[in-house]
C-alpha positions as CSV (number, residue, x, y, z in Angstrom):
1,X,0.0,0.0,0.0
2,X,1.0,3.6,-0.4
3,X,1.3,5.5,2.9
4,X,-0.6,8.8,3.2
5,X,1.8,11.0,5.2
6,X,-0.3,13.1,7.6
7,X,2.7,15.0,8.8
8,X,3.5,16.3,5.2
9,X,-0.1,17.1,4.4
10,X,-0.5,18.9,7.8
11,X,2.7,20.9,7.1
12,X,1.4,22.2,3.8
13,X,-1.9,23.3,5.3
14,X,-0.1,25.0,8.2
15,X,2.0,26.9,5.7
16,X,-1.2,28.2,4.0
17,X,-2.7,29.0,7.4
18,X,0.4,31.0,8.4
19,X,-0.3,33.4,5.5
20,X,-3.8,33.9,6.7
21,X,-2.8,34.4,10.3
22,X,-0.2,37.0,9.2
23,X,-2.8,38.9,7.2
24,X,-5.3,38.9,10.1
25,X,-2.6,40.2,12.5
26,X,-1.8,43.0,10.0
27,X,-5.5,44.0,10.5
28,X,-5.1,43.9,14.3
29,X,-6.7,40.5,14.9
30,X,-4.6,37.7,16.4
31,X,-6.5,34.4,16.2
32,X,-6.9,33.1,19.7
33,X,-7.6,29.6,21.0
34,X,-8.5,28.7,24.6
35,X,-8.2,25.1,25.7
36,X,-9.7,23.8,29.0
37,X,-8.4,20.6,30.5
38,X,-9.9,19.0,33.6
39,X,-7.9,16.5,35.7
40,X,-4.7,14.6,35.0
41,X,-5.5,12.3,32.1
42,X,-2.0,11.7,30.5
43,X,-3.3,11.3,26.9
44,X,-5.4,14.5,27.3
45,X,-2.3,16.4,28.7
46,X,-0.3,15.3,25.7
47,X,-2.9,16.4,23.2
48,X,-3.3,19.8,24.9
49,X,0.4,20.4,24.9
50,X,0.6,19.6,21.2
51,X,-2.3,22.0,20.4
52,X,-0.7,24.8,22.4
53,X,2.7,24.3,20.8
54,X,1.2,24.3,17.2
55,X,-0.7,27.5,17.8
56,X,2.3,29.3,19.3
57,X,4.5,28.2,16.4
58,X,2.1,30.0,14.0
59,X,2.0,33.1,16.1
60,X,-1.5,32.7,17.4
61,X,-2.7,33.5,20.9
62,X,-3.0,30.2,22.8
63,X,-4.0,29.7,26.4
64,X,-4.5,26.6,28.5
65,X,-6.8,26.5,31.5
66,X,-5.8,23.4,33.6
67,X,-8.5,22.7,36.2
68,X,-8.4,20.2,39.1
69,X,-10.3,16.9,38.6
70,X,-12.6,17.8,41.4
71,X,-13.6,21.3,40.0
72,X,-17.3,21.9,40.2
73,X,-19.5,21.9,37.1
74,X,-20.6,25.4,37.9
75,X,-16.9,26.7,38.0
76,X,-16.3,25.1,34.6
77,X,-19.4,26.6,33.1
78,X,-18.5,30.0,34.5
79,X,-15.1,29.9,32.9
80,X,-16.7,29.0,29.5
81,X,-19.0,32.0,30.0
82,X,-16.1,34.3,30.6
83,X,-14.3,33.0,27.5
84,X,-17.5,33.3,25.4
85,X,-17.4,37.0,26.2
86,X,-13.6,37.5,25.7
87,X,-13.1,39.2,22.3
88,X,-9.5,38.0,22.1
89,X,-10.5,34.4,22.1
90,X,-12.0,33.0,18.8
91,X,-12.0,29.3,19.6
92,X,-12.9,27.4,22.8
93,X,-12.2,23.7,23.2
94,X,-12.9,21.6,26.3
95,X,-10.7,18.5,26.2
96,X,-12.7,15.3,26.6
97,X,-13.3,13.1,28.4
98,X,-14.5,15.0,31.5
99,X,-14.8,13.6,35.1
100,X,-18.0,11.7,35.8
101,X,-19.5,14.5,38.0
102,X,-19.6,16.9,35.1
103,X,-22.3,16.8,32.4
104,X,-20.4,16.7,29.1
105,X,-23.5,17.6,27.1
106,X,-24.2,20.7,29.3
107,X,-20.5,21.8,28.9
108,X,-20.6,21.5,25.0
109,X,-23.8,23.4,24.8
110,X,-22.4,26.2,27.0
111,X,-19.7,27.0,24.4
112,X,-20.8,29.7,22.0
113,X,-21.6,28.1,18.6
114,X,-19.4,30.9,17.0
115,X,-16.4,29.7,19.1
116,X,-17.1,26.0,19.0
117,X,-14.0,25.1,16.9
118,X,-14.5,21.4,17.7
119,X,-17.8,21.5,15.9
120,X,-19.6,19.5,18.7
121,X,-22.3,22.1,19.6
122,X,-25.8,20.8,18.6
123,X,-26.3,23.9,16.3
124,X,-23.0,23.2,14.4
125,X,-23.8,19.5,14.3
126,X,-27.2,20.3,12.9
127,X,-25.7,22.6,10.3
128,X,-23.3,19.8,9.2
129,X,-26.3,17.4,8.9
130,X,-28.2,19.7,6.5
131,X,-25.1,20.8,4.6
132,X,-24.8,24.4,5.8
133,X,-21.5,26.2,6.3
134,X,-20.2,25.4,9.8
135,X,-17.2,24.3,11.9
136,X,-16.5,20.8,10.7
137,X,-15.2,18.5,13.5
138,X,-11.4,18.3,13.2
139,X,-10.7,14.6,12.8
140,X,-13.3,14.0,10.1
141,X,-12.2,17.2,8.3
142,X,-8.6,16.0,8.5
143,X,-9.6,12.6,6.9
144,X,-11.2,14.4,3.9
145,X,-8.1,16.5,3.5
146,X,-5.8,13.5,3.6
147,X,-7.8,11.8,0.8
148,X,-7.8,15.0,-1.2
149,X,-4.0,15.2,-0.9
150,X,-3.8,12.0,-2.9
151,X,-6.5,13.1,-5.4
152,X,-8.7,10.2,-4.3
153,X,-12.1,10.5,-5.9
154,X,-14.8,9.8,-3.3
155,X,-17.8,10.0,-5.6
156,X,-19.6,6.7,-6.1
157,X,-17.2,4.8,-3.7
158,X,-18.5,2.4,-1.1
159,X,-17.4,3.8,2.3
160,X,-17.5,1.7,5.4
161,X,-16.9,3.3,8.8
162,X,-16.1,1.3,11.9
163,X,-17.5,3.4,14.9
164,X,-20.5,5.6,15.4
165,X,-19.2,8.3,17.8
166,X,-20.3,11.9,17.6
167,X,-16.6,12.9,17.3
168,X,-15.6,10.8,14.2
169,X,-18.1,8.2,13.0
170,X,-21.2,10.2,12.5
171,X,-19.6,13.4,11.1
172,X,-17.3,11.6,8.7
173,X,-20.4,9.7,7.4
174,X,-22.0,13.1,6.6
175,X,-18.9,14.5,4.9
176,X,-18.6,11.4,2.7
177,X,-22.3,11.5,1.8
178,X,-21.8,15.1,0.8
179,X,-19.1,13.9,-1.6
180,X,-21.5,11.3,-3.0
181,X,-20.1,8.2,-1.4
182,X,-22.4,5.3,-0.5
183,X,-21.9,5.0,3.3
184,X,-22.3,2.2,5.8
185,X,-21.6,2.7,9.5
186,X,-20.7,-0.4,11.5
187,X,-20.6,-0.8,15.3
188,X,-20.4,-3.4,18.1
189,X,-23.9,-4.8,17.2
190,X,-23.1,-5.2,13.4
191,X,-23.5,-8.7,12.1
192,X,-21.3,-10.2,9.4
193,X,-18.8,-7.4,9.9
194,X,-16.0,-8.9,7.8
195,X,-18.3,-9.3,4.8
196,X,-19.2,-5.6,5.0
197,X,-15.6,-4.3,5.5
198,X,-14.4,-6.5,2.6
199,X,-16.7,-4.5,0.2
200,X,-15.3,-1.1,1.2
201,X,-13.5,1.0,-1.3
202,X,-12.8,3.4,1.6
203,X,-12.5,1.9,5.1
204,X,-12.3,4.2,8.1
205,X,-11.4,2.5,11.5
206,X,-12.4,4.5,14.6
207,X,-13.3,2.0,17.3
208,X,-10.4,2.1,19.8
209,X,-9.4,-1.5,19.5
210,X,-5.7,-2.1,18.8
211,X,-4.9,-3.9,15.5
212,X,-8.5,-4.9,15.1
213,X,-8.7,-4.7,11.3
214,X,-6.7,-7.5,9.7
215,X,-5.9,-8.0,6.0
216,X,-8.7,-10.5,5.6
217,X,-11.2,-7.7,6.4
218,X,-9.9,-5.4,3.7
219,X,-10.4,-5.4,-0.1
220,X,-7.3,-5.2,-2.2
221,X,-7.0,-1.7,-3.6
222,X,-8.9,-0.1,-0.7
223,X,-8.2,3.3,1.0
224,X,-7.7,2.5,4.7
225,X,-7.9,5.4,7.2
226,X,-6.8,4.5,10.7
227,X,-8.2,6.9,13.4
228,X,-7.3,4.7,16.3
229,X,-4.7,5.6,19.0
230,X,-3.9,2.7,21.3
231,X,-0.9,2.1,23.5
232,X,0.4,-1.5,23.3
233,X,3.7,-2.4,25.1
234,X,4.6,1.3,25.3
235,X,4.1,1.8,21.5
236,X,1.3,3.7,19.8
237,X,-0.7,1.6,17.4
238,X,-3.9,2.1,15.4
239,X,-7.1,0.1,15.0
240,X,-5.6,-1.4,11.8
241,X,-3.0,-4.1,11.9
242,X,-0.7,-2.0,9.7
243,X,1.9,-4.8,8.9
244,X,-0.6,-7.2,7.5
245,X,-2.9,-4.7,5.7
246,X,0.1,-2.8,4.3
247,X,0.9,-5.9,2.1
248,X,-2.3,-5.2,0.0
249,X,-2.6,-2.6,-2.8
250,X,-4.2,0.8,-2.1
251,X,-3.6,3.6,0.4
252,X,-3.2,3.5,4.2
253,X,-2.6,6.0,7.0
254,X,0.0,5.1,9.6
255,X,-0.2,5.5,13.4
256,X,1.4,7.7,14.5
257,X,1.9,10.2,11.7
258,X,-1.4,9.8,9.8
259,X,-4.7,11.3,11.0
260,X,-3.2,12.6,14.3
261,X,-1.3,15.6,13.0
262,X,-4.3,16.6,10.8
263,X,-6.7,16.8,13.8
264,X,-4.6,19.6,15.4
265,X,-4.1,21.3,12.0
266,X,-7.9,21.4,11.4
267,X,-8.4,22.8,14.9
268,X,-6.1,25.7,13.9
269,X,-8.0,26.0,10.6
270,X,-11.3,26.4,12.4
271,X,-9.9,29.0,14.8
272,X,-8.6,31.0,11.9
273,X,-12.1,30.8,10.3
274,X,-13.6,32.1,13.5
275,X,-11.2,35.0,13.6
276,X,-11.8,35.7,9.9
277,X,-15.6,35.9,10.6
278,X,-14.9,38.5,13.3
279,X,-12.8,40.5,10.8
280,X,-15.7,40.4,8.3
281,X,-18.1,41.5,11.0
282,X,-20.2,38.3,10.8
């Protein structure tokens, strides 16, 4: 298989974003992202550090609010309120998962839809569903950009998605439908899974099970996008058994270095869009 290099694609998009950021700064607007992290989840801390670093490298305003794991829901909602009203902040992201005592739904709905750069607010999710202009969730958007980088024609293709989360599975299905793919979503209750995945021209794995997708589940010539991030024996691996699937023809994204870098890049992309809307007075 040909490997789709997420680091390279991400680098090109960031170079284009750098020009936009510089132009906005000349007009007195510095795109600003505020990330809130609650508790000490090591994976979340790593993600947040990467996001902060990427923003600062491009000359954006980036701030991280690290809250204790026992912070009250009210305190968190008050902080979001404050950021909603801060004109120097264009994007707000609350790192998930949240501790059990905090209502995730309530937190997502508290973020202003105009600053919801994750694209999780029900208003933005609804706009995506009906095909209106909105913030596209970062990982699904990154997947589309990766396929576009290889000039992969999505129209008419049979796309199979493993996983039905609000973060990846559902939104990527809508983006693929928008591009005229025929879409099937599989999940833990799906019967005859191997038969379905074997028919996929485009297979997207986002279920959080290390090395789950084997070569006998993949059609020769397929495009395989691996969204999984799992730690096995101290190493990062995806949901796709890369070594076996890589022996087939087609395209594949590696873990690490595939979808991961794109997620952060599309977050910056959304923050720049939010800042641009302010500049245009929208």
